[in-house]
N, CA, C and O atoms as CSV, one atom per row, in Angstrom:
chain,resi,resn,atom,element,x,y,z
A,1,UNK,N,N,59.090,99.776,110.872
A,1,UNK,CA,C,57.975,100.267,111.570
A,1,UNK,C,C,58.009,101.523,111.366
A,1,UNK,O,O,57.077,102.165,111.849
A,2,UNK,N,N,58.484,101.855,111.024
A,2,UNK,CA,C,58.140,103.551,110.178
A,2,UNK,C,C,57.655,103.812,109.122
A,2,UNK,O,O,56.963,104.815,108.949
A,3,UNK,N,N,57.905,103.026,108.288
A,3,UNK,CA,C,57.709,102.858,106.748
A,3,UNK,C,C,56.350,102.283,106.996
A,3,UNK,O,O,55.608,102.857,106.198
A,4,UNK,N,N,55.662,101.434,107.707
A,4,UNK,CA,C,54.957,100.630,107.869
A,4,UNK,C,C,54.583,100.094,108.953
A,4,UNK,O,O,55.215,99.132,109.389
A,5,UNK,N,N,53.380,100.641,109.683
A,5,UNK,CA,C,52.853,99.817,111.092
A,5,UNK,C,C,52.403,98.787,111.360
A,5,UNK,O,O,52.391,98.187,112.435
A,6,UNK,N,N,51.847,98.419,109.992
A,6,UNK,CA,C,50.897,96.976,110.284
A,6,UNK,C,C,51.040,96.298,111.204
A,6,UNK,O,O,52.110,96.880,111.382
A,7,UNK,N,N,51.009,95.632,111.967
A,7,UNK,CA,C,52.109,94.360,112.763
A,7,UNK,C,C,50.904,92.737,112.750
A,7,UNK,O,O,49.703,92.858,112.508
A,8,UNK,N,N,51.195,92.128,112.886
A,8,UNK,CA,C,50.679,90.627,113.341
A,8,UNK,C,C,51.061,90.045,114.362
A,8,UNK,O,O,51.928,89.354,113.826
A,9,UNK,N,N,51.106,89.763,115.445
A,9,UNK,CA,C,51.239,88.950,116.845
A,9,UNK,C,C,50.118,87.706,116.997
A,9,UNK,O,O,48.890,87.767,117.062
A,10,UNK,N,N,50.903,86.710,117.024
A,10,UNK,CA,C,49.931,85.232,117.392
A,10,UNK,C,C,50.720,84.419,118.714
A,10,UNK,O,O,51.924,84.168,118.761
A,11,UNK,N,N,49.883,84.148,119.569
A,11,UNK,CA,C,50.451,83.119,120.765
A,11,UNK,C,C,49.550,81.618,119.910
A,11,UNK,O,O,48.442,81.535,119.380
A,12,UNK,N,N,50.575,80.696,120.105
A,12,UNK,CA,C,49.931,79.129,119.636
A,12,UNK,C,C,50.051,78.737,120.958
A,12,UNK,O,O,50.834,79.345,121.687
A,13,UNK,N,N,49.295,77.678,121.437
A,13,UNK,CA,C,49.303,76.461,122.453
A,13,UNK,C,C,49.056,75.460,121.631
A,13,UNK,O,O,48.008,75.307,121.003
A,14,UNK,N,N,50.297,74.540,121.605
A,14,UNK,CA,C,50.080,73.134,121.186
A,14,UNK,C,C,49.380,72.239,122.594
A,14,UNK,O,O,49.654,72.158,123.791
A,15,UNK,N,N,48.626,71.814,121.928
A,15,UNK,CA,C,47.715,70.787,123.004
A,15,UNK,C,C,48.619,69.268,122.921
A,15,UNK,O,O,49.169,68.680,123.852
A,16,UNK,N,N,48.547,68.863,121.389
A,16,UNK,CA,C,48.872,67.520,121.955
A,16,UNK,C,C,49.175,67.160,120.002
A,16,UNK,O,O,48.390,67.320,119.068
A,17,UNK,N,N,50.828,66.571,119.998
A,17,UNK,CA,C,50.386,66.180,118.383
A,17,UNK,C,C,50.267,64.891,118.575
A,17,UNK,O,O,50.593,64.075,119.437
A,18,UNK,N,N,49.391,64.905,116.950
A,18,UNK,CA,C,48.962,63.738,116.591
A,18,UNK,C,C,49.738,62.995,115.804
A,18,UNK,O,O,49.867,63.354,114.634
A,19,UNK,N,N,50.434,61.776,116.290
A,19,UNK,CA,C,50.944,61.149,115.008
A,19,UNK,C,C,50.232,60.663,113.999
A,19,UNK,O,O,49.010,60.604,114.141
A,20,UNK,N,N,50.840,60.215,112.775
A,20,UNK,CA,C,49.989,59.793,111.937
A,20,UNK,C,C,49.232,58.595,111.948
A,20,UNK,O,O,48.120,58.307,111.507
A,21,UNK,N,N,50.475,57.702,112.816
A,21,UNK,CA,C,49.773,56.342,112.889
A,21,UNK,C,C,48.339,56.249,113.802
A,21,UNK,O,O,47.697,55.204,113.909
A,22,UNK,N,N,48.001,57.393,114.368
A,22,UNK,CA,C,46.445,57.260,115.097
A,22,UNK,C,C,45.535,56.767,114.088
A,22,UNK,O,O,44.536,56.095,114.344
A,23,UNK,N,N,46.004,57.214,112.627
A,23,UNK,CA,C,44.621,57.027,111.922
A,23,UNK,C,C,44.899,56.460,111.109
A,23,UNK,O,O,43.949,55.979,110.491
A,24,UNK,N,N,46.376,56.124,110.553
A,24,UNK,CA,C,47.167,55.298,109.499
A,24,UNK,C,C,48.016,54.791,109.440
A,24,UNK,O,O,49.031,55.406,109.769
A,25,UNK,N,N,48.166,53.238,108.948
A,25,UNK,CA,C,49.555,52.636,109.604
A,25,UNK,C,C,50.544,53.015,109.024
A,25,UNK,O,O,51.590,52.770,109.626
A,26,UNK,N,N,50.650,53.587,107.963
A,26,UNK,CA,C,51.706,54.379,107.508
A,26,UNK,C,C,51.771,55.568,106.849
A,26,UNK,O,O,52.924,55.924,106.606
A,27,UNK,N,N,50.743,56.433,106.413
A,27,UNK,CA,C,50.577,57.624,105.934
A,27,UNK,C,C,51.103,59.034,106.635
A,27,UNK,O,O,50.386,59.786,107.295
A,28,UNK,N,N,52.239,59.192,106.405
A,28,UNK,CA,C,52.767,60.285,107.030
A,28,UNK,C,C,51.525,61.564,107.196
A,28,UNK,O,O,50.980,61.960,108.226
A,29,UNK,N,N,51.349,61.975,105.885
A,29,UNK,CA,C,50.399,62.891,105.786
A,29,UNK,C,C,49.147,63.497,106.772
A,29,UNK,O,O,48.521,64.546,106.920
A,30,UNK,N,N,49.221,61.848,107.462
A,30,UNK,CA,C,47.904,62.046,108.657
A,30,UNK,C,C,48.310,62.630,109.870
A,30,UNK,O,O,47.427,62.800,110.711
A,31,UNK,N,N,49.335,62.936,110.110
A,31,UNK,CA,C,49.761,63.543,111.446
A,31,UNK,C,C,49.301,64.962,111.621
A,31,UNK,O,O,49.319,65.879,110.799
A,32,UNK,N,N,48.945,64.952,112.682
A,32,UNK,CA,C,48.252,66.473,113.301
A,32,UNK,C,C,48.627,67.097,114.165
A,32,UNK,O,O,49.489,66.504,114.813
A,33,UNK,N,N,48.321,68.353,114.622
A,33,UNK,CA,C,48.231,69.034,115.563
A,33,UNK,C,C,46.894,69.331,116.312
A,33,UNK,O,O,45.947,69.571,115.564
A,34,UNK,N,N,46.590,69.365,117.944
A,34,UNK,CA,C,45.882,69.976,118.341
A,34,UNK,C,C,45.933,71.182,119.013
A,34,UNK,O,O,46.719,71.166,119.961
A,35,UNK,N,N,45.308,72.293,118.816
A,35,UNK,CA,C,45.688,73.410,119.038
A,35,UNK,C,C,45.127,74.593,119.787
A,35,UNK,O,O,43.916,74.439,119.622
A,36,UNK,N,N,45.289,75.684,120.513
A,36,UNK,CA,C,44.766,76.890,120.700
A,36,UNK,C,C,45.396,77.629,120.322
A,36,UNK,O,O,46.550,77.227,120.173
A,37,UNK,N,N,45.121,79.250,119.884
A,37,UNK,CA,C,45.484,80.103,119.221
A,37,UNK,C,C,44.867,81.570,119.771
A,37,UNK,O,O,43.637,81.627,119.790
A,38,UNK,N,N,45.555,82.680,120.189
A,38,UNK,CA,C,45.108,84.352,119.482
A,38,UNK,C,C,45.688,84.654,118.563
A,38,UNK,O,O,46.809,84.152,118.474
A,39,UNK,N,N,45.317,85.434,117.639
A,39,UNK,CA,C,45.835,86.145,116.811
A,39,UNK,C,C,45.383,87.844,116.657
A,39,UNK,O,O,44.288,88.226,116.243
A,40,UNK,N,N,45.948,88.287,116.879
A,40,UNK,CA,C,46.196,89.577,116.886
A,40,UNK,C,C,46.345,90.681,115.884
A,40,UNK,O,O,47.356,90.315,115.285
A,41,UNK,N,N,45.929,91.909,115.279
A,41,UNK,CA,C,46.610,92.141,114.328
A,41,UNK,C,C,45.953,93.687,114.018
A,41,UNK,O,O,44.805,93.844,113.603
A,42,UNK,N,N,47.028,94.930,114.337
A,42,UNK,CA,C,46.817,96.120,114.627
A,42,UNK,C,C,48.254,96.911,113.799
A,42,UNK,O,O,48.953,96.635,112.823
A,43,UNK,N,N,48.172,98.558,115.316
A,43,UNK,CA,C,49.155,98.603,114.377
A,43,UNK,C,C,50.499,98.751,115.846
A,43,UNK,O,O,50.408,98.830,117.072
A,44,UNK,N,N,51.773,98.725,114.749
A,44,UNK,CA,C,52.575,98.858,115.847
A,44,UNK,C,C,53.293,100.479,116.380
A,44,UNK,O,O,53.180,101.339,115.506
A,45,UNK,N,N,53.758,100.792,117.247
A,45,UNK,CA,C,53.826,102.021,117.837
A,45,UNK,C,C,55.031,101.826,118.432
A,45,UNK,O,O,55.030,101.088,119.417
A,46,UNK,N,N,56.281,102.410,118.004
A,46,UNK,CA,C,57.285,102.653,119.239
A,46,UNK,C,C,57.184,103.251,120.289
A,46,UNK,O,O,56.581,104.320,120.388
A,47,UNK,N,N,57.749,102.667,121.230
A,47,UNK,CA,C,57.328,103.293,122.564
A,47,UNK,C,C,58.291,104.119,123.175
A,47,UNK,O,O,59.106,103.558,123.907
A,48,UNK,N,N,58.389,105.781,122.968
A,48,UNK,CA,C,59.746,105.916,123.384
A,48,UNK,C,C,59.423,106.988,124.782
A,48,UNK,O,O,60.323,107.734,125.169
A,49,UNK,N,N,57.990,106.975,125.509
A,49,UNK,CA,C,57.794,107.401,126.821
A,49,UNK,C,C,59.022,106.493,127.908
A,49,UNK,O,O,59.469,105.405,127.548
A,50,UNK,N,N,59.331,106.983,128.897
A,50,UNK,CA,C,60.734,106.835,129.405
A,50,UNK,C,C,59.552,105.587,130.415
A,50,UNK,O,O,59.673,104.362,130.426
A,51,UNK,N,N,58.633,106.298,131.058
A,51,UNK,CA,C,57.856,105.958,132.406
A,51,UNK,C,C,57.168,104.336,131.708
A,51,UNK,O,O,57.059,103.239,132.255
A,52,UNK,N,N,56.874,104.699,130.578
A,52,UNK,CA,C,56.013,103.864,129.873
A,52,UNK,C,C,56.880,102.372,129.428
A,52,UNK,O,O,56.396,101.242,129.359
A,53,UNK,N,N,58.070,102.727,129.205
A,53,UNK,CA,C,59.094,101.532,128.573
A,53,UNK,C,C,59.658,101.119,130.214
A,53,UNK,O,O,60.033,99.975,130.472
A,54,UNK,N,N,59.653,101.752,130.802
A,54,UNK,CA,C,60.132,101.193,132.257
A,54,UNK,C,C,59.160,100.526,133.000
A,54,UNK,O,O,59.504,99.982,134.050
A,55,UNK,N,N,58.009,100.481,132.629
A,55,UNK,CA,C,56.875,100.194,133.229
A,55,UNK,C,C,56.852,98.384,132.240
A,55,UNK,O,O,56.535,97.339,132.807
A,56,UNK,N,N,57.157,98.449,131.139
A,56,UNK,CA,C,56.647,97.149,129.925
A,56,UNK,C,C,58.339,96.794,130.699
A,56,UNK,O,O,57.891,96.008,131.534
A,57,UNK,N,N,59.636,96.809,130.954
A,57,UNK,CA,C,60.750,96.134,131.300
A,57,UNK,C,C,60.593,95.590,132.492
A,57,UNK,O,O,61.075,94.477,132.701
A,58,UNK,N,N,59.923,96.244,133.447
A,58,UNK,CA,C,59.701,95.597,134.963
A,58,UNK,C,C,58.715,95.031,135.037
A,58,UNK,O,O,58.435,94.613,136.161
A,59,UNK,N,N,58.033,94.836,134.249
A,59,UNK,CA,C,56.799,94.118,133.719
A,59,UNK,C,C,56.965,92.414,132.979
A,59,UNK,O,O,56.226,91.433,133.061
A,60,UNK,N,N,58.338,92.644,132.231
A,60,UNK,CA,C,58.692,90.993,131.645
A,60,UNK,C,C,59.586,91.222,132.722
A,60,UNK,O,O,59.865,90.036,132.545
A,61,UNK,N,N,60.361,91.602,133.729
A,61,UNK,CA,C,61.307,91.133,134.869
A,61,UNK,C,C,60.288,89.979,135.919
A,61,UNK,O,O,60.477,88.777,136.107
A,62,UNK,N,N,59.175,90.890,136.479
A,62,UNK,CA,C,58.045,89.939,137.466
A,62,UNK,C,C,57.581,88.523,136.245
A,62,UNK,O,O,57.451,87.328,136.513
A,63,UNK,N,N,57.504,88.856,135.606
A,63,UNK,CA,C,56.987,87.394,134.696
A,63,UNK,C,C,58.101,86.322,134.639
A,63,UNK,O,O,57.752,85.234,135.096
A,64,UNK,N,N,59.496,86.405,134.127
A,64,UNK,CA,C,60.267,85.673,134.091
A,64,UNK,C,C,61.183,85.536,135.007
A,64,UNK,O,O,62.035,84.666,134.826
A,65,UNK,N,N,61.234,86.454,136.345
A,65,UNK,CA,C,62.169,86.345,137.468
A,65,UNK,C,C,61.147,86.639,138.256
A,65,UNK,O,O,61.125,87.690,138.896
A,66,UNK,N,N,60.117,85.689,138.306
A,66,UNK,CA,C,59.159,86.329,139.908
A,66,UNK,C,C,59.698,85.689,141.224
A,66,UNK,O,O,59.097,85.861,142.285
A,67,UNK,N,N,60.713,85.030,141.151
A,67,UNK,CA,C,61.096,85.150,142.680
A,67,UNK,C,C,62.188,86.361,143.382
A,67,UNK,O,O,62.868,86.320,144.408
A,68,UNK,N,N,62.029,87.322,142.435
A,68,UNK,CA,C,62.591,88.235,142.151
A,68,UNK,C,C,64.088,88.643,142.313
A,68,UNK,O,O,64.741,88.426,141.292
A,69,UNK,N,N,64.884,89.256,143.496
A,69,UNK,CA,C,66.235,89.487,143.660
A,69,UNK,C,C,66.764,89.770,142.486
A,69,UNK,O,O,67.483,89.069,141.774
A,70,UNK,N,N,66.172,91.363,142.250
A,70,UNK,CA,C,66.993,92.628,141.409
A,70,UNK,C,C,66.344,93.598,142.216
A,70,UNK,O,O,65.606,93.622,143.201
A,71,UNK,N,N,66.879,94.371,141.453
A,71,UNK,CA,C,66.476,95.810,141.331
A,71,UNK,C,C,65.713,96.527,140.516
A,71,UNK,O,O,66.263,96.643,139.421
A,72,UNK,N,N,64.466,97.171,140.590
A,72,UNK,CA,C,63.897,97.471,139.519
A,72,UNK,C,C,64.402,98.363,138.777
A,72,UNK,O,O,65.191,99.206,139.203
A,73,UNK,N,N,63.961,98.279,137.426
A,73,UNK,CA,C,64.524,99.590,136.745
A,73,UNK,C,C,64.001,100.609,136.856
A,73,UNK,O,O,62.786,100.616,137.055
A,74,UNK,N,N,64.792,101.942,136.761
A,74,UNK,CA,C,64.043,103.099,136.697
A,74,UNK,C,C,64.180,103.751,135.580
A,74,UNK,O,O,65.031,103.229,134.860
A,75,UNK,N,N,63.564,104.920,135.026
A,75,UNK,CA,C,63.620,105.757,134.000
A,75,UNK,C,C,65.041,105.856,133.366
A,75,UNK,O,O,65.442,105.502,132.257
A,76,UNK,N,N,65.945,106.697,134.854
A,76,UNK,CA,C,67.048,107.566,134.474
A,76,UNK,C,C,68.096,106.675,134.020
A,76,UNK,O,O,69.218,107.078,133.717
A,77,UNK,N,N,67.520,104.757,133.946
A,77,UNK,CA,C,68.955,103.914,133.755
A,77,UNK,C,C,69.010,103.925,132.122
A,77,UNK,O,O,68.132,104.010,131.262
A,78,UNK,N,N,70.493,103.794,132.075
A,78,UNK,CA,C,70.824,103.875,130.930
A,78,UNK,C,C,70.197,102.761,129.609
A,78,UNK,O,O,70.124,102.999,128.404
A,79,UNK,N,N,69.936,101.931,130.108
A,79,UNK,CA,C,69.273,100.234,129.492
A,79,UNK,C,C,68.167,101.208,128.941
A,79,UNK,O,O,68.271,101.625,127.787
A,80,UNK,N,N,67.042,101.602,129.790
A,80,UNK,CA,C,65.938,102.264,129.306
A,80,UNK,C,C,65.915,102.759,127.934
A,80,UNK,O,O,64.896,102.528,127.283
A,81,UNK,N,N,66.907,103.427,127.367
A,81,UNK,CA,C,67.705,103.951,126.114
A,81,UNK,C,C,68.123,103.169,125.413
A,81,UNK,O,O,68.505,103.672,124.357
A,82,UNK,N,N,68.272,101.934,125.487
A,82,UNK,CA,C,69.319,101.537,124.875
A,82,UNK,C,C,68.247,100.175,124.439
A,82,UNK,O,O,68.762,99.247,123.816
A,83,UNK,N,N,66.775,100.107,124.787
A,83,UNK,CA,C,66.231,98.794,124.694
A,83,UNK,C,C,65.031,99.293,123.451
A,83,UNK,O,O,64.715,100.467,123.645
A,84,UNK,N,N,64.607,98.927,122.740
A,84,UNK,CA,C,63.631,99.595,121.917
A,84,UNK,C,C,61.930,98.758,122.380
A,84,UNK,O,O,61.883,97.534,122.256
A,85,UNK,N,N,60.973,99.323,122.757
A,85,UNK,CA,C,59.895,98.477,122.946
A,85,UNK,C,C,58.744,98.931,121.850
A,85,UNK,O,O,58.538,100.025,121.324
A,86,UNK,N,N,58.205,97.904,121.742
A,86,UNK,CA,C,57.164,98.213,120.308
A,86,UNK,C,C,55.491,97.816,120.909
A,86,UNK,O,O,54.911,96.752,121.126
A,87,UNK,N,N,55.210,98.883,120.999
A,87,UNK,CA,C,53.439,98.578,121.356
A,87,UNK,C,C,52.595,98.014,120.231
A,87,UNK,O,O,52.910,98.513,119.151
A,88,UNK,N,N,51.480,96.998,120.149
A,88,UNK,CA,C,50.794,97.130,119.343
A,88,UNK,C,C,49.054,97.637,119.822
A,88,UNK,O,O,48.557,96.988,120.743
A,89,UNK,N,N,48.675,98.138,119.541
A,89,UNK,CA,C,47.274,98.683,119.414
A,89,UNK,C,C,46.454,98.025,118.093
A,89,UNK,O,O,46.592,98.180,116.880
A,90,UNK,N,N,45.644,97.309,118.818
A,90,UNK,CA,C,45.034,95.945,118.298
A,90,UNK,C,C,43.504,96.740,117.584
A,90,UNK,O,O,42.657,97.468,118.102
A,91,UNK,N,N,43.662,96.200,116.203
A,91,UNK,CA,C,42.626,96.850,115.617
A,91,UNK,C,C,41.568,95.367,115.745
A,91,UNK,O,O,40.365,95.537,115.939
A,92,UNK,N,N,42.171,93.871,115.611
A,92,UNK,CA,C,41.109,93.073,115.325
A,92,UNK,C,C,42.028,91.803,116.296
A,92,UNK,O,O,43.257,91.783,116.351
A,93,UNK,N,N,41.364,91.075,116.815
A,93,UNK,CA,C,41.475,89.969,118.055
A,93,UNK,C,C,40.948,88.510,117.615
A,93,UNK,O,O,39.796,88.350,117.213
A,94,UNK,N,N,41.856,87.486,117.720
A,94,UNK,CA,C,40.781,86.683,117.602
A,94,UNK,C,C,40.995,85.325,117.743
A,94,UNK,O,O,42.211,85.257,117.561
A,95,UNK,N,N,40.634,84.277,117.935
A,95,UNK,CA,C,41.034,83.191,118.891
A,95,UNK,C,C,40.611,81.985,117.553
A,95,UNK,O,O,39.757,82.166,116.686
A,96,UNK,N,N,41.494,80.761,117.722
A,96,UNK,CA,C,41.251,79.952,116.792
A,96,UNK,C,C,41.453,78.531,117.532
A,96,UNK,O,O,42.274,78.569,118.448
A,97,UNK,N,N,40.883,77.372,117.305
A,97,UNK,CA,C,41.138,76.434,117.886
A,97,UNK,C,C,41.210,75.226,116.818
A,97,UNK,O,O,40.974,75.225,115.610
A,98,UNK,N,N,41.577,74.308,117.597
A,98,UNK,CA,C,41.442,72.676,116.476
A,98,UNK,C,C,41.595,71.535,117.832
A,98,UNK,O,O,42.675,71.024,118.130
A,99,UNK,N,N,40.577,71.321,118.408
A,99,UNK,CA,C,40.592,70.087,119.660
A,99,UNK,C,C,39.296,69.440,118.969
A,99,UNK,O,O,38.152,69.507,119.420
A,100,UNK,N,N,39.577,68.989,118.138
A,100,UNK,CA,C,38.778,67.967,117.643
A,100,UNK,C,C,37.153,68.558,117.253
A,100,UNK,O,O,36.194,67.786,117.248
A,101,UNK,N,N,37.050,69.709,117.004
A,101,UNK,CA,C,35.650,69.885,116.327
A,101,UNK,C,C,35.243,69.387,114.787
A,101,UNK,O,O,34.127,69.133,114.332
A,102,UNK,N,N,36.491,69.342,114.183
A,102,UNK,CA,C,36.238,68.838,112.913
A,102,UNK,C,C,36.284,67.007,112.986
A,102,UNK,O,O,36.910,66.371,112.138
A,103,UNK,N,N,35.713,66.495,113.843
A,103,UNK,CA,C,35.867,65.468,114.145
A,103,UNK,C,C,34.619,64.592,114.198
A,103,UNK,O,O,34.186,65.008,115.273
A,104,UNK,N,N,33.642,63.587,113.769
A,104,UNK,CA,C,32.455,63.218,114.478
A,104,UNK,C,C,32.596,62.309,115.635
A,104,UNK,O,O,33.786,62.069,115.839
A,105,UNK,N,N,31.904,61.797,116.356
A,105,UNK,CA,C,32.026,61.871,117.975
A,105,UNK,C,C,32.763,60.504,117.854
A,105,UNK,O,O,33.760,60.346,118.558
A,106,UNK,N,N,32.383,59.558,117.069
A,106,UNK,CA,C,33.108,58.431,117.265
A,106,UNK,C,C,34.726,58.389,116.562
A,106,UNK,O,O,35.407,57.423,116.909
A,107,UNK,N,N,35.234,59.184,115.793
A,107,UNK,CA,C,36.564,59.741,115.229
A,107,UNK,C,C,36.833,60.214,116.403
A,107,UNK,O,O,37.595,59.334,116.801
A,108,UNK,N,N,36.726,61.343,117.674
A,108,UNK,CA,C,36.965,62.153,118.542
A,108,UNK,C,C,37.364,61.167,119.969
A,108,UNK,O,O,38.326,61.169,120.738
A,109,UNK,N,N,36.266,60.455,119.887
A,109,UNK,CA,C,36.477,59.041,120.922
A,109,UNK,C,C,37.988,58.166,120.583
A,109,UNK,O,O,38.978,58.029,121.302
A,110,UNK,N,N,37.778,57.783,119.541
A,110,UNK,CA,C,38.834,56.886,118.941
A,110,UNK,C,C,40.190,57.371,119.117
A,110,UNK,O,O,41.084,56.584,119.428
A,111,UNK,N,N,40.465,58.902,118.901
A,111,UNK,CA,C,41.645,59.886,119.018
A,111,UNK,C,C,41.842,60.272,120.574
A,111,UNK,O,O,42.969,60.607,120.937
A,112,UNK,N,N,40.758,60.235,121.522
A,112,UNK,CA,C,41.097,60.393,122.768
A,112,UNK,C,C,41.501,59.569,123.494
A,112,UNK,O,O,42.148,59.771,124.521
A,113,UNK,N,N,41.035,58.127,122.873
A,113,UNK,CA,C,41.750,56.486,123.455
A,113,UNK,C,C,43.363,56.699,123.163
A,113,UNK,O,O,44.268,56.624,123.993
A,114,UNK,N,N,43.493,57.051,121.439
A,114,UNK,CA,C,45.091,56.802,121.399
A,114,UNK,C,C,46.128,58.350,122.258
A,114,UNK,O,O,47.347,58.505,122.316
A,115,UNK,N,N,45.195,59.083,122.701
A,115,UNK,CA,C,46.151,60.032,122.954
A,115,UNK,C,C,46.456,59.838,124.812
A,115,UNK,O,O,47.343,60.356,125.490
A,116,UNK,N,N,45.485,59.017,125.176
A,116,UNK,CA,C,45.629,58.465,126.657
A,116,UNK,C,C,46.632,57.258,126.481
A,116,UNK,O,O,47.550,57.032,127.269
A,117,UNK,N,N,46.363,56.536,125.398
A,117,UNK,CA,C,47.292,55.323,125.719
A,117,UNK,C,C,48.667,56.133,125.234
A,117,UNK,O,O,49.664,55.551,125.662
A,118,UNK,N,N,48.893,56.988,124.672
A,118,UNK,CA,C,50.293,57.473,124.393
A,118,UNK,C,C,50.792,58.172,125.360
A,118,UNK,O,O,52.018,58.149,125.463
A,119,UNK,N,N,50.074,58.911,126.250
A,119,UNK,CA,C,50.466,59.319,127.733
A,119,UNK,C,C,51.404,60.126,127.754
A,119,UNK,O,O,52.400,59.880,128.434
A,120,UNK,N,N,51.285,61.412,126.923
A,120,UNK,CA,C,52.293,62.161,126.719
A,120,UNK,C,C,52.038,63.006,127.829
A,120,UNK,O,O,51.029,63.024,128.534
A,121,UNK,N,N,53.194,63.796,127.920
A,121,UNK,CA,C,53.181,64.906,129.339
A,121,UNK,C,C,51.884,65.961,128.711
A,121,UNK,O,O,51.484,66.267,129.834
A,122,UNK,N,N,51.194,66.527,128.027
A,122,UNK,CA,C,49.823,66.898,127.674
A,122,UNK,C,C,48.794,66.128,127.584
A,122,UNK,O,O,47.746,66.768,127.667
A,123,UNK,N,N,48.660,65.004,127.447
A,123,UNK,CA,C,47.558,64.230,127.507
A,123,UNK,C,C,46.092,64.504,128.494
A,123,UNK,O,O,44.965,64.786,128.085
A,124,UNK,N,N,46.320,64.409,129.185
A,124,UNK,CA,C,45.368,64.200,130.607
A,124,UNK,C,C,44.670,65.994,130.054
A,124,UNK,O,O,43.571,66.107,129.512
A,125,UNK,N,N,45.323,66.841,130.265
A,125,UNK,CA,C,45.317,68.438,129.968
A,125,UNK,C,C,44.119,68.602,128.591
A,125,UNK,O,O,43.019,69.141,128.466
A,126,UNK,N,N,44.990,67.857,127.751
A,126,UNK,CA,C,44.184,67.969,126.026
A,126,UNK,C,C,42.957,67.404,126.211
A,126,UNK,O,O,41.896,67.956,125.916
A,127,UNK,N,N,43.115,65.909,126.874
A,127,UNK,CA,C,41.659,65.450,127.077
A,127,UNK,C,C,40.675,66.039,127.754
A,127,UNK,O,O,39.531,65.692,127.460
A,128,UNK,N,N,40.846,66.951,128.701
A,128,UNK,CA,C,40.067,67.619,129.589
A,128,UNK,C,C,39.590,68.951,128.867
A,128,UNK,O,O,38.538,69.361,129.357
A,129,UNK,N,N,39.987,69.586,128.032
A,129,UNK,CA,C,39.955,70.880,126.892
A,129,UNK,C,C,38.957,70.033,125.857
A,129,UNK,O,O,37.991,70.622,125.371
A,130,UNK,N,N,39.226,68.576,125.519
A,130,UNK,CA,C,38.475,68.348,124.436
A,130,UNK,C,C,36.829,67.493,124.689
A,130,UNK,O,O,36.050,66.908,123.936
A,131,UNK,N,N,36.858,67.830,126.255
A,131,UNK,CA,C,35.850,67.134,126.537
A,131,UNK,C,C,35.468,65.644,126.925
A,131,UNK,O,O,34.424,65.021,126.730
A,132,UNK,N,N,36.851,65.217,127.641
A,132,UNK,CA,C,37.180,63.553,127.914
A,132,UNK,C,C,37.151,63.853,129.656
A,132,UNK,O,O,37.296,64.922,130.249
A,133,UNK,N,N,36.923,62.570,130.156
A,133,UNK,CA,C,37.581,62.540,131.443
A,133,UNK,C,C,38.063,61.392,131.700
A,133,UNK,O,O,37.458,60.541,131.048
A,134,UNK,N,N,38.989,60.896,132.439
A,134,UNK,CA,C,39.420,59.792,132.474
A,134,UNK,C,C,39.432,59.030,133.543
A,134,UNK,O,O,39.809,59.419,134.648
A,135,UNK,N,N,38.894,57.544,133.204
A,135,UNK,CA,C,38.083,56.665,133.762
A,135,UNK,C,C,38.804,55.364,133.937
A,135,UNK,O,O,39.691,55.099,133.126
A,136,UNK,N,N,38.554,54.595,134.815
A,136,UNK,CA,C,39.463,53.527,134.784
A,136,UNK,C,C,39.125,52.876,133.835
A,136,UNK,O,O,39.916,51.939,133.718
A,137,UNK,N,N,38.053,52.849,132.759
A,137,UNK,CA,C,37.762,51.918,131.602
A,137,UNK,C,C,38.413,52.903,130.310
A,137,UNK,O,O,38.134,52.535,129.170
A,138,UNK,N,N,39.278,54.152,130.479
A,138,UNK,CA,C,39.596,54.601,129.925
A,138,UNK,C,C,39.065,56.062,129.774
A,138,UNK,O,O,38.457,56.482,130.758
A,139,UNK,N,N,39.190,56.901,128.719
A,139,UNK,CA,C,38.618,57.844,127.949
A,139,UNK,C,C,37.106,58.309,127.927
A,139,UNK,O,O,36.738,58.131,126.766
A,140,UNK,N,N,36.425,58.642,128.411
A,140,UNK,CA,C,35.186,58.938,128.549
A,140,UNK,C,C,34.525,60.857,127.919
A,140,UNK,O,O,34.714,61.992,128.355
A,141,UNK,N,N,33.855,60.363,126.910
A,141,UNK,CA,C,33.522,61.811,126.417
A,141,UNK,C,C,32.187,62.445,127.285
A,141,UNK,O,O,31.053,62.218,126.864
A,142,UNK,N,N,32.416,63.313,128.614
A,142,UNK,CA,C,31.552,63.941,129.268
A,142,UNK,C,C,30.934,65.305,128.364
A,142,UNK,O,O,29.720,65.402,128.184
A,143,UNK,N,N,31.425,65.827,128.089
A,143,UNK,CA,C,30.872,66.904,127.754
A,143,UNK,C,C,31.277,67.180,126.400
A,143,UNK,O,O,32.344,67.675,126.037
A,144,UNK,N,N,29.996,66.683,125.469
A,144,UNK,CA,C,29.735,67.110,124.213
A,144,UNK,C,C,29.773,68.619,123.701
A,144,UNK,O,O,28.800,69.373,123.706
A,145,UNK,N,N,31.039,68.934,123.266
A,145,UNK,CA,C,30.895,70.208,122.850
A,145,UNK,C,C,30.302,70.993,121.997
A,145,UNK,O,O,30.534,70.451,120.916
A,146,UNK,N,N,29.419,72.326,121.716
A,146,UNK,CA,C,28.549,72.673,121.080
A,146,UNK,C,C,28.919,73.251,120.133
A,146,UNK,O,O,28.664,74.455,120.092
A,147,UNK,N,N,29.758,72.546,118.856
A,147,UNK,CA,C,30.822,73.747,118.117
A,147,UNK,C,C,29.662,74.876,117.311
A,147,UNK,O,O,30.082,75.851,116.688
């Protein structure tokens, strides 16, 4: 960090893995993934201010232990000195996604039917994001996204 402060940070949310057999009976190279992601590029700064470090550490505790049952960290605790906190000052932020926009309407509908049939834990949410509604007769496109 001290010799090169350029950093990148990416968060990906895999929506649905598309097995190769969705589009070809035997060609493994046809496997794909639908996803949404955010990419941040910027400057990494090592945080030295104890109040800022304490705020960040308590924020992590609130996120990962929302039920509480712990004493909040304070700036004078030794652990605040023992932990490095790196802050990203963003220069660019962009989102990218692959949710079927590269497919024609017929292919998207076909893939939506396969996703529904496979019934993974994420299938219903993925179909909603893709613009489909689940009906008695299957996946129905209700929102043709304007890519």
